[in-house]
C-alpha positions as CSV (number, residue, x, y, z in Angstrom):
1,M,-23.9,45.6,-34.4
2,K,-21.3,46.8,-31.9
3,Q,-19.6,50.4,-32.7
4,T,-16.3,50.6,-33.0
5,S,-15.1,53.4,-29.6
6,P,-14.1,56.2,-31.1
7,L,-10.9,56.3,-28.4
8,I,-9.7,53.2,-30.0
9,P,-9.8,53.6,-34.2
10,A,-10.2,50.0,-35.7
11,V,-6.8,49.3,-37.3
12,V,-5.6,45.6,-36.8
13,S,-2.1,45.3,-37.7
14,T,1.5,45.9,-36.3
15,V,3.1,43.7,-39.0
16,P,5.5,45.0,-41.3
17,A,4.6,45.2,-44.8
18,E,7.8,43.5,-45.8
19,P,8.1,39.6,-44.6
20,I,10.3,38.7,-41.7
21,S,13.8,37.6,-43.2
22,Q,15.5,35.1,-41.3
23,W,17.8,37.7,-40.4
24,D,15.4,40.3,-39.0
25,T,13.8,37.3,-36.8
26,R,17.8,37.5,-35.1
27,A,18.0,40.7,-35.0
28,I,14.2,41.1,-33.4
29,L,14.9,38.4,-30.6
30,I,18.5,39.9,-29.5
31,G,16.6,43.7,-29.9
32,L,14.1,41.6,-26.9
33,M,16.8,39.7,-25.2
34,V,18.9,42.3,-23.8
35,P,16.5,44.3,-22.2
36,M,15.3,41.0,-20.8
37,G,19.1,41.0,-19.1
38,M,19.4,43.6,-18.2
39,T,16.1,42.8,-15.9
40,V,17.2,40.2,-14.6
41,L,21.1,41.2,-14.1
42,N,19.6,43.4,-11.6
43,L,17.4,41.1,-10.0
44,S,19.4,38.6,-9.3
45,M,22.2,40.1,-7.7
46,F,19.6,42.4,-5.1
47,G,19.0,38.3,-4.0
48,V,22.4,38.1,-3.0
49,A,23.3,40.9,-1.9
50,V,20.2,41.3,0.5
51,P,21.8,39.4,3.7
52,S,24.9,42.2,3.1
53,I,22.1,45.1,3.0
54,R,20.3,43.5,6.4
55,S,22.9,43.7,8.1
56,N,24.3,47.0,7.1
57,F,20.7,48.7,7.8
58,G,20.0,45.9,11.4
59,I,16.7,46.1,10.0
60,Q,14.6,42.4,10.3
61,A,12.9,40.1,8.1
62,D,9.7,41.5,7.0
63,Q,11.8,45.4,6.4
64,V,14.1,43.5,4.5
65,A,11.4,41.7,2.7
66,W,10.4,45.4,1.6
67,L,13.8,46.3,-0.2
68,V,12.3,43.6,-2.9
69,T,9.0,44.9,-3.0
70,A,9.9,48.2,-3.0
71,Y,10.7,47.0,-6.8
72,T,8.3,44.6,-7.5
73,L,5.3,46.7,-6.8
74,P,6.3,49.7,-9.3
75,F,6.8,46.9,-11.9
76,V,3.8,45.5,-11.4
77,I,1.4,48.3,-11.6
78,F,2.9,49.7,-14.2
79,M,3.0,46.9,-16.3
80,P,-0.6,47.3,-17.9
81,L,0.0,50.6,-18.8
82,Y,2.9,50.0,-20.9
83,G,0.9,47.0,-23.0
84,R,-1.7,49.5,-23.1
85,L,0.0,52.4,-24.2
86,G,2.3,49.9,-26.4
87,D,-1.3,49.0,-28.4
88,S,-1.1,52.7,-29.1
89,L,2.1,54.8,-29.3
90,G,4.3,52.1,-30.5
91,K,6.9,49.4,-28.2
92,R,9.8,50.5,-29.4
93,R,9.1,54.0,-28.1
94,L,8.2,52.3,-24.9
95,F,10.9,50.4,-24.3
96,L,13.4,53.6,-24.5
97,V,11.7,55.4,-22.4
98,G,12.0,52.4,-20.0
99,I,15.3,51.6,-19.9
100,V,16.7,55.7,-19.4
101,I,13.8,55.1,-16.1
102,F,15.8,52.3,-14.9
103,F,19.2,53.9,-15.4
104,I,18.2,56.5,-13.7
105,G,16.7,54.7,-10.5
106,T,20.2,52.2,-10.7
107,L,21.9,55.5,-10.2
108,L,20.5,56.9,-7.2
109,A,20.4,53.5,-5.6
110,L,24.7,53.4,-6.2
111,L,24.9,56.8,-5.0
112,T,23.4,56.5,-1.6
113,N,24.3,55.4,1.9
114,Q,20.7,55.9,3.2
115,L,17.9,53.4,3.4
116,P,15.1,55.6,2.3
117,T,17.2,56.9,-0.7
118,L,17.7,53.1,-1.8
119,I,14.1,51.8,-1.8
120,L,13.2,54.9,-3.5
121,G,15.6,54.2,-6.4
122,R,14.5,50.3,-6.1
123,I,11.4,52.3,-7.1
124,I,12.1,53.8,-9.8
125,Q,14.0,51.4,-11.1
126,G,11.1,48.6,-11.2
127,I,8.8,51.9,-13.3
128,G,11.7,51.6,-15.5
129,T,11.4,47.5,-16.4
130,A,8.1,47.0,-15.9
131,G,7.6,47.6,-19.8
132,V,9.9,45.0,-20.5
133,N,8.1,41.3,-20.1
134,P,4.2,42.8,-21.4
135,L,6.4,44.2,-24.2
136,C,8.5,41.7,-25.4
137,I,5.7,39.1,-25.1
138,A,3.4,41.1,-27.4
139,M,6.1,42.1,-29.5
140,I,6.5,37.6,-30.4
141,S,3.0,37.8,-30.8
142,D,2.9,40.2,-33.7
143,L,6.0,39.3,-35.3
144,F,6.4,35.4,-35.3
145,P,3.2,33.0,-36.8
146,A,1.6,31.0,-34.3
147,Q,3.7,27.6,-35.6
148,E,7.2,29.1,-34.4
149,R,6.1,30.9,-31.2
150,G,6.4,28.7,-28.5
151,K,10.3,28.5,-30.1
152,A,10.7,32.3,-30.2
153,F,9.0,32.5,-26.6
154,G,11.7,29.2,-25.6
155,T,14.9,31.8,-26.8
156,W,13.6,34.6,-25.3
157,S,13.0,33.2,-22.4
158,S,16.0,32.0,-22.2
159,T,17.8,35.1,-21.9
160,G,16.6,34.8,-18.0
161,P,18.3,31.5,-17.3
162,A,21.7,32.5,-18.8
163,A,22.4,35.9,-17.3
164,G,21.1,34.2,-14.3
165,M,23.9,32.0,-14.3
166,V,26.4,34.8,-14.5
167,A,24.5,37.4,-12.1
168,P,24.6,35.5,-9.0
169,F,27.9,35.4,-9.0
170,L,29.6,38.3,-9.8
171,G,26.8,40.0,-7.0
172,G,28.8,37.8,-4.6
173,F,32.0,39.0,-5.7
174,L,31.3,43.0,-6.1
175,V,29.5,42.6,-2.7
176,E,32.9,40.6,-0.6
177,Q,35.4,42.7,-2.4
178,W,33.4,46.3,-2.1
179,G,30.1,45.9,-0.7
180,W,26.1,45.9,-1.5
181,W,26.4,49.4,-3.4
182,A,28.7,47.3,-6.1
183,I,25.8,45.1,-7.6
184,F,24.5,48.7,-9.1
185,V,27.6,49.0,-11.4
186,P,27.0,46.1,-14.0
187,G,23.0,47.4,-14.0
188,L,24.1,51.0,-15.3
189,L,26.5,49.6,-18.0
190,A,23.6,47.2,-19.0
191,A,21.2,50.3,-19.4
192,I,23.6,51.9,-21.8
193,I,23.9,48.7,-24.2
194,S,20.2,47.9,-23.8
195,L,19.4,51.7,-25.2
196,Y,21.9,51.1,-28.2
197,V,20.2,47.7,-29.0
198,V,16.7,48.3,-29.1
199,R,16.7,50.9,-31.0
200,E,19.3,49.5,-33.4
201,R,17.7,45.9,-33.9
202,L,13.9,46.5,-32.9
203,P,11.8,47.3,-35.7
204,D,9.9,50.6,-36.2
205,M,6.4,49.3,-36.2
206,A,3.1,50.8,-36.7
207,A,1.0,51.4,-34.2
208,L,-2.1,49.2,-33.5
209,T,-4.2,52.3,-33.1
210,R,-3.7,55.6,-33.6
211,P,-2.2,57.5,-30.5
212,V,-4.8,58.1,-27.8
213,P,-4.8,61.1,-26.4
214,L,-3.4,61.4,-23.4
215,R,-6.4,63.3,-21.4
216,Q,-8.4,60.0,-23.4
217,F,-6.2,57.8,-21.4
218,D,-7.4,55.6,-18.4
219,W,-5.7,57.5,-15.8
220,L,-8.6,57.0,-13.0
221,G,-8.2,53.0,-13.7
222,M,-4.7,53.1,-13.3
223,L,-5.2,55.5,-10.1
224,L,-7.4,52.8,-8.9
225,F,-5.3,50.0,-9.9
226,S,-2.3,51.2,-8.2
227,A,-3.9,52.3,-5.1
228,T,-5.6,49.0,-4.6
229,M,-2.5,47.4,-5.3
230,I,-0.3,49.4,-2.5
231,T,-3.1,49.1,0.0
232,L,-3.0,45.6,-0.4
233,I,0.3,45.3,-0.1
234,F,0.2,47.2,3.2
235,Y,-2.6,45.0,4.4
236,L,-0.5,42.0,4.3
237,S,3.4,44.0,5.6
238,S,1.7,46.5,7.3
239,R,4.1,46.6,10.4
240,P,6.5,49.2,8.9
241,I,4.2,50.7,7.4
242,T,1.1,51.7,9.7
243,G,2.7,49.5,13.3
244,V,-0.3,47.1,13.6
245,E,0.2,43.4,13.0
246,P,0.5,42.0,9.7
247,L,-3.2,41.0,8.2
248,Q,-4.8,43.1,11.3
249,D,-5.2,46.6,10.1
250,W,-8.8,46.2,9.1
251,R,-8.8,50.3,7.4
252,L,-6.5,48.5,4.9
253,L,-8.4,45.7,3.8
254,L,-11.8,47.8,3.9
255,G,-8.9,50.2,1.9
256,T,-7.9,47.3,-0.9
257,L,-11.8,45.7,-1.1
258,L,-13.5,49.1,-1.5
259,G,-10.2,49.7,-4.0
260,L,-11.1,47.1,-6.2
261,A,-15.1,47.2,-6.4
262,A,-14.3,50.9,-8.1
263,F,-11.4,49.6,-10.2
264,F,-13.4,47.1,-11.9
265,T,-16.9,49.3,-12.1
266,W,-14.7,51.9,-13.5
267,E,-13.3,49.2,-16.1
268,R,-16.7,47.6,-17.0
269,R,-18.2,51.1,-17.9
270,H,-14.8,53.6,-19.9
271,P,-14.6,52.9,-23.8
272,A,-10.7,52.2,-23.5
273,P,-10.3,50.4,-20.0
274,L,-6.7,49.8,-18.9
275,I,-7.6,46.5,-18.5
276,D,-9.3,44.4,-20.7
277,L,-11.7,42.4,-18.7
278,S,-13.2,40.7,-21.7
279,L,-9.7,38.8,-22.1
280,F,-10.6,36.8,-18.9
281,A,-13.4,34.9,-20.9
282,R,-10.7,33.4,-22.9
283,R,-9.9,30.2,-20.9
284,N,-6.9,29.8,-21.6
285,F,-5.4,32.8,-20.5
286,G,-7.3,33.0,-17.5
287,R,-6.1,30.1,-16.6
288,A,-3.0,30.2,-17.6
289,S,-1.8,34.2,-16.3
290,L,-3.2,32.3,-12.6
291,C,-0.4,29.7,-13.1
292,A,2.1,32.2,-14.0
293,L,1.3,34.2,-10.3
294,I,1.6,30.9,-9.1
295,R,4.7,30.0,-10.5
296,M,6.2,33.4,-9.5
297,Y,5.2,33.1,-6.1
298,L,7.2,29.9,-6.2
299,M,10.3,31.9,-7.4
300,S,9.3,35.2,-5.7
301,S,9.4,32.9,-2.0
302,E,12.5,31.4,-3.8
303,G,14.6,34.2,-4.2
304,F,13.9,36.2,-1.4
305,L,14.4,33.4,1.5
306,F,17.2,31.0,0.2
307,P,19.9,33.9,0.3
308,L,18.6,34.5,4.2
309,Y,18.2,30.2,4.6
310,F,22.2,29.5,3.8
311,T,23.1,32.4,5.9
312,D,21.5,32.0,8.8
313,I,21.2,27.8,8.6
314,H,24.5,26.9,6.6
315,H,26.5,29.8,6.7
316,L,27.8,30.7,3.9
317,S,29.1,34.0,2.5
318,A,28.1,35.7,-0.3
319,G,29.9,34.3,-3.2
320,K,29.0,31.1,-2.2
321,I,25.6,32.1,-2.4
322,G,26.1,33.4,-5.4
323,L,27.6,30.2,-7.0
324,L,24.6,28.1,-5.8
325,F,22.2,30.6,-8.1
326,S,24.3,30.2,-10.4
327,L,23.4,26.6,-11.0
328,Y,20.1,27.1,-10.4
329,A,19.8,29.5,-13.5
330,G,21.7,26.7,-15.0
331,S,19.2,24.2,-14.0
332,L,16.4,26.8,-15.8
333,L,18.1,27.5,-19.0
334,V,18.7,23.8,-19.3
335,T,14.4,23.0,-19.6
336,T,13.2,26.6,-20.7
337,R,14.2,26.5,-24.7
338,W,13.3,22.6,-24.4
339,A,10.0,23.3,-23.0
340,G,9.6,26.4,-25.6
341,K,9.8,23.6,-28.6
342,W,7.6,21.2,-27.0
343,A,4.7,23.9,-26.2
344,D,4.5,24.1,-30.3
345,R,3.7,20.6,-30.5
346,G,0.9,20.4,-28.2
347,R,2.5,19.8,-24.7
348,S,2.0,22.7,-22.8
349,R,-0.6,21.1,-19.7
350,W,2.0,18.3,-19.1
351,L,5.2,21.2,-19.3
352,I,2.9,23.3,-16.8
353,A,1.5,20.8,-14.7
354,G,4.8,19.3,-14.1
355,G,6.8,21.7,-13.8
356,L,5.1,23.5,-11.1
357,T,4.7,19.6,-9.5
358,L,8.5,20.1,-9.0
359,Q,8.8,23.3,-7.8
360,A,5.9,22.2,-4.9
361,S,7.9,19.0,-4.2
362,M,11.0,21.1,-3.7
363,M,10.2,23.5,-1.3
364,A,8.0,20.5,0.6
365,I,11.6,18.7,0.9
366,F,13.4,21.7,2.5
367,T,10.6,21.3,5.5
368,F,12.3,18.0,6.1
369,L,16.3,18.9,6.4
370,P,17.8,19.2,9.2
371,G,20.3,22.0,10.1
372,E,23.5,19.7,10.2
373,I,22.9,18.3,6.9
374,P,25.6,18.8,4.0
375,V,24.9,22.0,2.4
376,L,25.1,19.2,-0.8
377,F,21.5,18.4,-0.4
378,P,19.8,21.7,-0.1
379,A,21.5,23.2,-3.1
380,T,20.6,19.8,-4.9
381,A,16.6,20.7,-4.1
382,L,17.7,23.9,-5.3
383,I,18.5,23.1,-8.8
384,M,15.8,20.8,-9.1
385,H,13.5,23.6,-8.7
386,G,14.7,25.5,-11.1
387,L,14.7,22.6,-13.8
388,G,10.8,22.6,-12.1
389,A,10.9,26.2,-13.1
390,G,11.9,25.9,-16.5
391,F,9.4,23.7,-17.7
392,S,7.1,26.4,-17.7
393,L,8.7,29.5,-18.4
394,A,7.6,30.2,-22.1
395,V,5.0,27.4,-22.0
396,L,3.0,30.3,-19.7
397,S,3.6,32.6,-22.2
398,H,3.1,30.8,-25.1
399,T,-0.5,29.2,-24.1
400,A,-1.7,32.6,-22.5
401,M,-1.2,34.1,-25.7
402,N,-2.0,31.9,-28.2
403,D,-5.2,33.1,-29.5
404,I,-5.2,36.5,-28.9
405,P,-5.3,38.8,-31.9
406,A,-2.9,41.7,-32.8
407,L,-5.5,43.9,-31.9
408,Q,-5.1,43.2,-27.9
409,S,-1.7,41.6,-27.7
410,G,0.0,44.4,-25.4
411,S,-3.3,44.2,-23.3
412,A,-3.8,40.7,-22.9
413,A,0.5,40.7,-22.8
414,G,0.7,44.0,-19.7
415,L,-2.3,41.7,-18.0
416,F,-0.6,38.9,-17.9
417,S,2.7,40.5,-17.3
418,T,1.0,41.5,-13.8
419,L,-0.9,39.0,-12.7
420,R,2.5,36.4,-13.0
421,F,4.8,39.4,-11.7
422,G,2.0,39.8,-8.7
423,G,2.8,36.6,-7.6
424,S,6.6,37.8,-7.6
425,I,5.1,40.6,-4.9
426,L,3.6,38.4,-2.9
427,G,6.0,35.4,-2.8
428,A,8.3,37.8,-1.6
429,T,6.1,39.5,0.8
430,V,4.0,36.7,2.9
431,G,7.1,34.9,2.4
432,G,8.8,37.9,4.4
433,V,6.1,38.6,6.9
434,I,5.5,34.5,7.7
435,L,9.3,34.6,8.6
436,Q,9.1,36.9,10.9
437,Q,6.6,36.0,12.5
438,A,7.4,32.1,12.9
439,L,11.8,33.8,14.2
440,Q,9.3,35.2,16.9
441,R,7.4,32.2,17.7
442,M,9.0,29.0,16.8
443,P,12.5,27.7,19.4
444,T,15.0,28.0,16.4
445,A,15.6,29.7,13.2
446,L,15.5,26.4,11.3
447,D,11.9,25.6,12.4
448,A,10.6,28.9,11.2
449,Y,12.4,28.6,7.8
450,Q,10.4,25.0,7.8
451,V,7.3,26.9,8.2
452,V,7.5,29.1,5.5
453,F,9.1,26.3,2.7
454,V,5.4,24.4,3.9
455,S,3.1,27.2,3.4
456,I,4.8,27.9,-0.2
457,A,4.5,24.4,-1.4
458,L,1.0,24.1,-0.4
459,V,0.5,27.2,-2.9
460,G,2.2,25.3,-5.6
461,F,0.5,22.6,-5.5
462,T,-2.8,24.3,-5.9
463,G,-1.1,25.8,-8.9
464,V,-0.9,21.6,-10.3
465,S,-4.3,21.1,-9.5
466,L,-5.1,24.0,-11.9
467,A,-2.7,24.0,-14.8
468,W,-4.6,19.8,-15.2
469,K,-7.3,22.3,-16.9
470,L,-5.5,24.2,-19.3
471,R,-6.3,23.0,-22.7
């Protein structure tokens, strides 16, 4: 019989001794929804401000993508760290630490008028909010019975679309009235509110394991994972970093491959690895995680490209773009909570495949829209894209975590969130690179955007074929 690692004592329960009352359940969901709203508020308002920041600093499309990547890269890198530490040090404690870090990064971004400092603020913001998704997913998996998790995930996931309905409109108003820097003011207020709500509403659950001493934590695994992710993104968008055209700097490609090999070799040998690779042996976890990656690839591409598309092709103001994205978030909200309830009835595969099909189809439609068409038509396609994204938002989390034991909930949620939001990095980065290359080669800006849209649609249809293989 395999012995338990001395670094991970076999303590397997985080559920409080007394059953959770209905009031406590609502309080917990509120405690999880507020920091989620803080994260979405930050992401959605920044997307609306991207054209204004591009004009203010006079930068190109692939450099604009780095403003998004500066947030999403540390956001993804630190997810497994939060998930792994959450299993040993306590999830509420890490929530509070992350919110404070986010507050510091937001304050820095608010007070600067220099591009490097703005990027630094975005990096710190990403580090702070990296724990929100994995810790929320892990706590729902720990505290809610299996027959109620779909509904709980649906309720929690609806926070994103709900905040997304307000955030773009608010962001557009702030940009038009005071400038791009004003979008960071609501983030400061949201961080303060989140600190209070998390402290008051979330239970101080006993950790899954006794705290792992910091010197015994898998710091080398964290270093190798971070280095690999960074060199991969540098390779995909190398021109702002090394001056070499994207996908052509062989040094960065070699560094990525060596880092990946070293990371997997080390994780297999470490007694308490940062990422538990055995989770991929669970069929639904691995496939649902990849579907979540592709879904976020589509959404991140859309979030990065469409503000620029509606600015360059349809000449809309920041306020009107914000209104469009508020409607988009509303369409997400329509299907998210409903789909979570259906996931409890065993409809996950249909919901995921259907949602990805609708997302990919709408991106394909954009490749055929002429530039002089009334804005009502691309706006309708954007809203339909949101309906598709909502179908699979809560369902993917439910499907991936459904058979994960409590002992591994934090690690599994961290890995799932890492893969999911890894798609967010790839969507913005690859989309920026393809757009910049197309703008240099195609006769019109519309032709360039259509090249990007068709490439995104192809990725989406790949996800559809994968979704049908879920149990």
